[in-house]
C-alpha positions, 0 to 999 in steps of 0.5 A: 674595123681592125680587119678593114684597117689591116687590109688598107694598111697592106696597100699603104705605101707609107707602111714601108717608112715605119720599119720595125716596131718594137715594144719597150719593156719596163723591168717591173712591168714586162707586158705593159703595152700589150695589157694596156692595148687590151684594156683600151681596145687598141689594136696593132693596126691602129698603132701603125696608123698613128705612127704614120699619120699622127701629129708628132710632138715631144713631151716629157722626153718622149715622142708622141703621135696623136691622131686628129681629124685634120691628119686623117682627112686626106688619107685612106683612113678618113672613114675611120676618123671617129674611131681613131680620133684621140689615139695617142702612141708614146714612143722612145724613138719614132719611125723608122724602127719605132720603140713604143712605150704605151698607147692611150686615148687622149680624151681632150682630142677625142671630144674635139671634132673638126669637120 
């Protein structure tokens, strides 16, 4: 799935709007994002899709992007909606040049299926 996402991303015109994506490093935990991605099965292409098409909200001083069925419905990623539903990316700054703090699966959204 990651390879297919990567191929679709290469042809996505919205990718240019993302700019450079960087990781926010906490001095006490330098590789927090990378470790959490590995533990939770979240790839960099998934994070890019969330930043481009996720539902944008402010929460506790951070900016979050959550993938829902409705947001992916009319995109090239609609066939991955079951795999991407509920992915939430937490950023200090949003696109362009997003500064990503962490990513996780929002369980309430993951269980909510809208067809």
